[in-house]
mmCIF file of the C-alpha atoms, coordinates in Angstrom:
data_MODEL
# 
_entry.id   MODEL 
# 
loop_
_atom_site.group_PDB 
_atom_site.id 
_atom_site.type_symbol 
_atom_site.label_atom_id 
_atom_site.label_alt_id 
_atom_site.label_comp_id 
_atom_site.label_asym_id 
_atom_site.label_entity_id 
_atom_site.label_seq_id 
_atom_site.pdbx_PDB_ins_code 
_atom_site.Cartn_x 
_atom_site.Cartn_y 
_atom_site.Cartn_z 
_atom_site.occupancy 
_atom_site.B_iso_or_equiv 
_atom_site.pdbx_formal_charge 
_atom_site.auth_seq_id 
_atom_site.auth_comp_id 
_atom_site.auth_asym_id 
_atom_site.auth_atom_id 
_atom_site.pdbx_PDB_model_num 
ATOM 1   C CA . MET A 1 1   ? 0.000   0.000  0.000   1.00 0.00 ? 1   MET A CA 1 
ATOM 2   C CA . PHE A 1 2   ? 1.329   3.440  -0.940  1.00 0.00 ? 2   PHE A CA 1 
ATOM 3   C CA . PRO A 1 3   ? 0.930   6.309  1.526   1.00 0.00 ? 3   PRO A CA 1 
ATOM 4   C CA . VAL A 1 4   ? -1.131  9.274  0.439   1.00 0.00 ? 4   VAL A CA 1 
ATOM 5   C CA . ALA A 1 5   ? -0.330  12.654 1.945   1.00 0.00 ? 5   ALA A CA 1 
ATOM 6   C CA . MET A 1 6   ? -3.419  14.179 3.442   1.00 0.00 ? 6   MET A CA 1 
ATOM 7   C CA . GLY A 1 7   ? -3.587  16.931 5.973   1.00 0.00 ? 7   GLY A CA 1 
ATOM 8   C CA . GLU A 1 8   ? -1.146  19.521 7.164   1.00 0.00 ? 8   GLU A CA 1 
ATOM 9   C CA . HIS A 1 9   ? 1.536   17.246 8.672   1.00 0.00 ? 9   HIS A CA 1 
ATOM 10  C CA . ALA A 1 10  ? 1.599   14.312 6.241   1.00 0.00 ? 10  ALA A CA 1 
ATOM 11  C CA . PHE A 1 11  ? 5.097   13.080 5.440   1.00 0.00 ? 11  PHE A CA 1 
ATOM 12  C CA . TYR A 1 12  ? 6.625   15.154 8.206   1.00 0.00 ? 12  TYR A CA 1 
ATOM 13  C CA . ASN A 1 13  ? 9.980   13.392 7.728   1.00 0.00 ? 13  ASN A CA 1 
ATOM 14  C CA . ASN A 1 14  ? 10.165  14.499 4.100   1.00 0.00 ? 14  ASN A CA 1 
ATOM 15  C CA . GLY A 1 15  ? 12.214  17.672 3.627   1.00 0.00 ? 15  GLY A CA 1 
ATOM 16  C CA . SER A 1 16  ? 9.876   19.192 1.067   1.00 0.00 ? 16  SER A CA 1 
ATOM 17  C CA . MET A 1 17  ? 6.944   18.335 -1.132  1.00 0.00 ? 17  MET A CA 1 
ATOM 18  C CA . PRO A 1 18  ? 6.720   19.002 -4.843  1.00 0.00 ? 18  PRO A CA 1 
ATOM 19  C CA . ASN A 1 19  ? 5.465   22.398 -5.892  1.00 0.00 ? 19  ASN A CA 1 
ATOM 20  C CA . TYR A 1 20  ? 2.946   22.215 -8.747  1.00 0.00 ? 20  TYR A CA 1 
ATOM 21  C CA . ARG A 1 21  ? 2.224   25.130 -11.057 1.00 0.00 ? 21  ARG A CA 1 
ATOM 22  C CA . ILE A 1 22  ? -1.503  25.275 -11.835 1.00 0.00 ? 22  ILE A CA 1 
ATOM 23  C CA . TYR A 1 23  ? -2.791  25.965 -15.346 1.00 0.00 ? 23  TYR A CA 1 
ATOM 24  C CA . ARG A 1 24  ? -6.536  26.496 -15.808 1.00 0.00 ? 24  ARG A CA 1 
ATOM 25  C CA . MET A 1 25  ? -7.973  25.543 -19.179 1.00 0.00 ? 25  MET A CA 1 
ATOM 26  C CA . LYS A 1 26  ? -9.897  28.380 -20.827 1.00 0.00 ? 26  LYS A CA 1 
ATOM 27  C CA . GLU A 1 27  ? -13.635 27.779 -21.147 1.00 0.00 ? 27  GLU A CA 1 
ATOM 28  C CA . SER A 1 28  ? -13.904 27.358 -24.926 1.00 0.00 ? 28  SER A CA 1 
ATOM 29  C CA . PRO A 1 29  ? -11.241 24.619 -25.219 1.00 0.00 ? 29  PRO A CA 1 
ATOM 30  C CA . ARG A 1 30  ? -12.611 23.023 -22.021 1.00 0.00 ? 30  ARG A CA 1 
ATOM 31  C CA . GLN A 1 31  ? -15.977 22.423 -23.679 1.00 0.00 ? 31  GLN A CA 1 
ATOM 32  C CA . HIS A 1 32  ? -14.253 20.710 -26.603 1.00 0.00 ? 32  HIS A CA 1 
ATOM 33  C CA . PHE A 1 33  ? -12.010 18.683 -24.273 1.00 0.00 ? 33  PHE A CA 1 
ATOM 34  C CA . ARG A 1 34  ? -14.923 17.681 -22.063 1.00 0.00 ? 34  ARG A CA 1 
ATOM 35  C CA . TRP A 1 35  ? -16.844 16.102 -24.956 1.00 0.00 ? 35  TRP A CA 1 
ATOM 36  C CA . ALA A 1 36  ? -13.903 14.628 -26.862 1.00 0.00 ? 36  ALA A CA 1 
ATOM 37  C CA . PRO A 1 37  ? -13.445 10.841 -26.626 1.00 0.00 ? 37  PRO A CA 1 
ATOM 38  C CA . HIS A 1 38  ? -10.841 9.597  -24.171 1.00 0.00 ? 38  HIS A CA 1 
ATOM 39  C CA . VAL A 1 39  ? -7.535  8.643  -25.761 1.00 0.00 ? 39  VAL A CA 1 
ATOM 40  C CA . SER A 1 40  ? -4.706  6.858  -24.016 1.00 0.00 ? 40  SER A CA 1 
ATOM 41  C CA . GLY A 1 41  ? -1.205  8.222  -23.891 1.00 0.00 ? 41  GLY A CA 1 
ATOM 42  C CA . ALA A 1 42  ? 0.061   11.718 -23.284 1.00 0.00 ? 42  ALA A CA 1 
ATOM 43  C CA . ALA A 1 43  ? -2.349  14.520 -24.120 1.00 0.00 ? 43  ALA A CA 1 
ATOM 44  C CA . HIS A 1 44  ? -0.913  17.217 -26.384 1.00 0.00 ? 44  HIS A CA 1 
ATOM 45  C CA . VAL A 1 45  ? -1.960  20.636 -25.110 1.00 0.00 ? 45  VAL A CA 1 
ATOM 46  C CA . LYS A 1 46  ? -1.499  24.171 -26.428 1.00 0.00 ? 46  LYS A CA 1 
ATOM 47  C CA . ARG A 1 47  ? -0.168  26.866 -24.117 1.00 0.00 ? 47  ARG A CA 1 
ATOM 48  C CA . LYS A 1 48  ? -2.618  29.413 -25.562 1.00 0.00 ? 48  LYS A CA 1 
ATOM 49  C CA . ASP A 1 49  ? -5.525  27.342 -24.189 1.00 0.00 ? 49  ASP A CA 1 
ATOM 50  C CA . TYR A 1 50  ? -4.399  27.833 -20.567 1.00 0.00 ? 50  TYR A CA 1 
ATOM 51  C CA . ASP A 1 51  ? -4.063  30.566 -17.973 1.00 0.00 ? 51  ASP A CA 1 
ATOM 52  C CA . GLU A 1 52  ? -1.476  30.215 -15.224 1.00 0.00 ? 52  GLU A CA 1 
ATOM 53  C CA . ALA A 1 53  ? -3.227  30.208 -11.843 1.00 0.00 ? 53  ALA A CA 1 
ATOM 54  C CA . GLY A 1 54  ? -0.700  29.992 -9.050  1.00 0.00 ? 54  GLY A CA 1 
ATOM 55  C CA . HIS A 1 55  ? 0.952   27.075 -7.250  1.00 0.00 ? 55  HIS A CA 1 
ATOM 56  C CA . VAL A 1 56  ? 0.069   24.303 -4.849  1.00 0.00 ? 56  VAL A CA 1 
ATOM 57  C CA . GLU A 1 57  ? 2.418   22.244 -2.705  1.00 0.00 ? 57  GLU A CA 1 
ATOM 58  C CA . ALA A 1 58  ? 1.432   18.584 -2.384  1.00 0.00 ? 58  ALA A CA 1 
ATOM 59  C CA . SER A 1 59  ? 3.015   15.134 -2.271  1.00 0.00 ? 59  SER A CA 1 
ATOM 60  C CA . ASN A 1 60  ? 1.399   14.120 -5.588  1.00 0.00 ? 60  ASN A CA 1 
ATOM 61  C CA . GLU A 1 61  ? -1.226  15.313 -8.063  1.00 0.00 ? 61  GLU A CA 1 
ATOM 62  C CA . TYR A 1 62  ? -4.050  13.539 -6.208  1.00 0.00 ? 62  TYR A CA 1 
ATOM 63  C CA . ALA A 1 63  ? -3.128  15.261 -2.948  1.00 0.00 ? 63  ALA A CA 1 
ATOM 64  C CA . ALA A 1 64  ? -3.081  18.573 -4.862  1.00 0.00 ? 64  ALA A CA 1 
ATOM 65  C CA . TRP A 1 65  ? -6.536  17.778 -6.244  1.00 0.00 ? 65  TRP A CA 1 
ATOM 66  C CA . GLU A 1 66  ? -7.802  16.953 -2.745  1.00 0.00 ? 66  GLU A CA 1 
ATOM 67  C CA . HIS A 1 67  ? -6.347  20.166 -1.317  1.00 0.00 ? 67  HIS A CA 1 
ATOM 68  C CA . LEU A 1 68  ? -7.825  22.330 -4.082  1.00 0.00 ? 68  LEU A CA 1 
ATOM 69  C CA . ARG A 1 69  ? -11.194 20.549 -3.946  1.00 0.00 ? 69  ARG A CA 1 
ATOM 70  C CA . ALA A 1 70  ? -11.985 22.413 -0.724  1.00 0.00 ? 70  ALA A CA 1 
ATOM 71  C CA . SER A 1 71  ? -10.900 25.780 -2.171  1.00 0.00 ? 71  SER A CA 1 
ATOM 72  C CA . GLN A 1 72  ? -12.947 28.356 -4.043  1.00 0.00 ? 72  GLN A CA 1 
ATOM 73  C CA . ARG A 1 73  ? -11.411 27.112 -7.297  1.00 0.00 ? 73  ARG A CA 1 
ATOM 74  C CA . PRO A 1 74  ? -11.060 23.305 -7.418  1.00 0.00 ? 74  PRO A CA 1 
ATOM 75  C CA . LEU A 1 75  ? -9.260  21.607 -10.303 1.00 0.00 ? 75  LEU A CA 1 
ATOM 76  C CA . GLU A 1 76  ? -11.572 20.892 -13.207 1.00 0.00 ? 76  GLU A CA 1 
ATOM 77  C CA . ILE A 1 77  ? -11.419 18.490 -16.120 1.00 0.00 ? 77  ILE A CA 1 
ATOM 78  C CA . GLY A 1 78  ? -8.704  19.711 -18.499 1.00 0.00 ? 78  GLY A CA 1 
ATOM 79  C CA . ASP A 1 79  ? -6.698  21.667 -15.919 1.00 0.00 ? 79  ASP A CA 1 
ATOM 80  C CA . LEU A 1 80  ? -2.953  21.007 -15.709 1.00 0.00 ? 80  LEU A CA 1 
ATOM 81  C CA . LEU A 1 81  ? -0.442  20.585 -12.923 1.00 0.00 ? 81  LEU A CA 1 
ATOM 82  C CA . GLU A 1 82  ? 3.210   21.157 -13.830 1.00 0.00 ? 82  GLU A CA 1 
ATOM 83  C CA . LEU A 1 83  ? 6.030   19.856 -11.655 1.00 0.00 ? 83  LEU A CA 1 
ATOM 84  C CA . GLU A 1 84  ? 9.185   21.886 -11.134 1.00 0.00 ? 84  GLU A CA 1 
ATOM 85  C CA . ASN A 1 85  ? 10.988  19.631 -13.648 1.00 0.00 ? 85  ASN A CA 1 
ATOM 86  C CA . GLY A 1 86  ? 8.446   20.542 -16.361 1.00 0.00 ? 86  GLY A CA 1 
ATOM 87  C CA . GLU A 1 87  ? 6.438   17.303 -16.234 1.00 0.00 ? 87  GLU A CA 1 
ATOM 88  C CA . LEU A 1 88  ? 2.758   17.988 -16.979 1.00 0.00 ? 88  LEU A CA 1 
ATOM 89  C CA . ARG A 1 89  ? -0.216  16.096 -15.545 1.00 0.00 ? 89  ARG A CA 1 
ATOM 90  C CA . ILE A 1 90  ? -3.717  16.714 -16.937 1.00 0.00 ? 90  ILE A CA 1 
ATOM 91  C CA . CYS A 1 91  ? -6.894  16.229 -14.918 1.00 0.00 ? 91  CYS A CA 1 
ATOM 92  C CA . LYS A 1 92  ? -9.277  13.842 -16.676 1.00 0.00 ? 92  LYS A CA 1 
ATOM 93  C CA . TYR A 1 93  ? -12.452 12.034 -15.644 1.00 0.00 ? 93  TYR A CA 1 
ATOM 94  C CA . ILE A 1 94  ? -10.386 8.919  -14.921 1.00 0.00 ? 94  ILE A CA 1 
ATOM 95  C CA . GLY A 1 95  ? -7.706  10.709 -12.890 1.00 0.00 ? 95  GLY A CA 1 
ATOM 96  C CA . PHE A 1 96  ? -4.440  12.319 -13.930 1.00 0.00 ? 96  PHE A CA 1 
ATOM 97  C CA . GLU A 1 97  ? -2.457  11.409 -17.025 1.00 0.00 ? 97  GLU A CA 1 
ATOM 98  C CA . GLY A 1 98  ? 0.693   12.703 -18.655 1.00 0.00 ? 98  GLY A CA 1 
ATOM 99  C CA . ALA A 1 99  ? 0.567   15.679 -20.973 1.00 0.00 ? 99  ALA A CA 1 
ATOM 100 C CA . ALA A 1 100 ? 2.994   17.597 -23.178 1.00 0.00 ? 100 ALA A CA 1 
ATOM 101 C CA . TRP A 1 101 ? 2.971   21.090 -24.604 1.00 0.00 ? 101 TRP A CA 1 
ATOM 102 C CA . VAL A 1 102 ? 2.509   21.282 -28.361 1.00 0.00 ? 102 VAL A CA 1 
ATOM 103 C CA . LEU A 1 103 ? 5.439   23.335 -29.546 1.00 0.00 ? 103 LEU A CA 1 
ATOM 104 C CA . PRO A 1 104 ? 4.833   25.793 -32.364 1.00 0.00 ? 104 PRO A CA 1 
ATOM 105 C CA . PRO A 1 105 ? 6.533   24.868 -35.617 1.00 0.00 ? 105 PRO A CA 1 
ATOM 106 C CA . ALA A 1 106 ? 10.044  26.183 -35.953 1.00 0.00 ? 106 ALA A CA 1 
ATOM 107 C CA . ASP A 1 107 ? 10.490  29.278 -38.097 1.00 0.00 ? 107 ASP A CA 1 
ATOM 108 C CA . PRO A 1 108 ? 11.917  27.904 -41.370 1.00 0.00 ? 108 PRO A CA 1 
ATOM 109 C CA . GLN A 1 109 ? 13.928  31.093 -41.935 1.00 0.00 ? 109 GLN A CA 1 
ATOM 110 C CA . GLN A 1 110 ? 15.790  30.590 -38.671 1.00 0.00 ? 110 GLN A CA 1 
ATOM 111 C CA . THR A 1 111 ? 16.340  26.836 -38.986 1.00 0.00 ? 111 THR A CA 1 
ATOM 112 C CA . ALA A 1 112 ? 17.411  26.730 -42.642 1.00 0.00 ? 112 ALA A CA 1 
ATOM 113 C CA . PRO A 1 113 ? 21.159  26.928 -43.072 1.00 0.00 ? 113 PRO A CA 1 
ATOM 114 C CA . ALA A 1 114 ? 22.418  30.030 -44.805 1.00 0.00 ? 114 ALA A CA 1 
ATOM 115 C CA . ASP A 1 115 ? 23.148  29.538 -48.489 1.00 0.00 ? 115 ASP A CA 1 
ATOM 116 C CA . PRO A 1 116 ? 26.821  28.839 -48.984 1.00 0.00 ? 116 PRO A CA 1 
ATOM 117 C CA . ALA A 1 117 ? 28.786  31.512 -50.800 1.00 0.00 ? 117 ALA A CA 1 
ATOM 118 C CA . ILE A 1 118 ? 28.680  31.062 -54.529 1.00 0.00 ? 118 ILE A CA 1 
ATOM 119 C CA . GLY A 1 119 ? 32.087  29.990 -55.691 1.00 0.00 ? 119 GLY A CA 1 
ATOM 120 C CA . TYR A 1 120 ? 33.360  30.409 -59.212 1.00 0.00 ? 120 TYR A CA 1 
ATOM 121 C CA . THR A 1 121 ? 35.797  28.233 -61.015 1.00 0.00 ? 121 THR A CA 1 
ATOM 122 C CA . SER A 1 122 ? 38.256  29.831 -63.411 1.00 0.00 ? 122 SER A CA 1 
ATOM 123 C CA . SER A 1 123 ? 36.237  28.801 -66.462 1.00 0.00 ? 123 SER A CA 1 
ATOM 124 C CA . ASP A 1 124 ? 32.902  30.302 -65.360 1.00 0.00 ? 124 ASP A CA 1 
ATOM 125 C CA . GLN A 1 125 ? 34.041  33.539 -63.718 1.00 0.00 ? 125 GLN A CA 1 
ATOM 126 C CA . PRO A 1 126 ? 32.382  36.649 -65.012 1.00 0.00 ? 126 PRO A CA 1 
ATOM 127 C CA . GLY A 1 127 ? 34.601  38.489 -67.408 1.00 0.00 ? 127 GLY A CA 1 
ATOM 128 C CA . GLY A 1 128 ? 35.932  35.368 -69.146 1.00 0.00 ? 128 GLY A CA 1 
ATOM 129 C CA . GLY A 1 129 ? 38.775  34.549 -66.780 1.00 0.00 ? 129 GLY A CA 1 
# 
């Protein structure tokens, strides 16, 4: 059986608990997410669909959910928790699952190598050389 941190003094021997950054899904994408079929694997989420909403310190995402459940703004379906190492966890009907930010496509002008300098051989130099 795995211990679950609940209450103010849970895991008192542990030096510190993880700090989760909270991201609230905006209402329009939430409606789409809420009615979309469940898919397994990491959810791919867009940063523009979320508003940062503070932090919560908890031993795991379920303890964070429990703590926030009693607040004025509990976690809702589609909301994200981000660990300090960048790992994302998304709140779904079935619990929490992994998530990853969808990165915008790279700017092709910045990723394409610069054209090499045009070199001339002696036979095709301008001026007949």
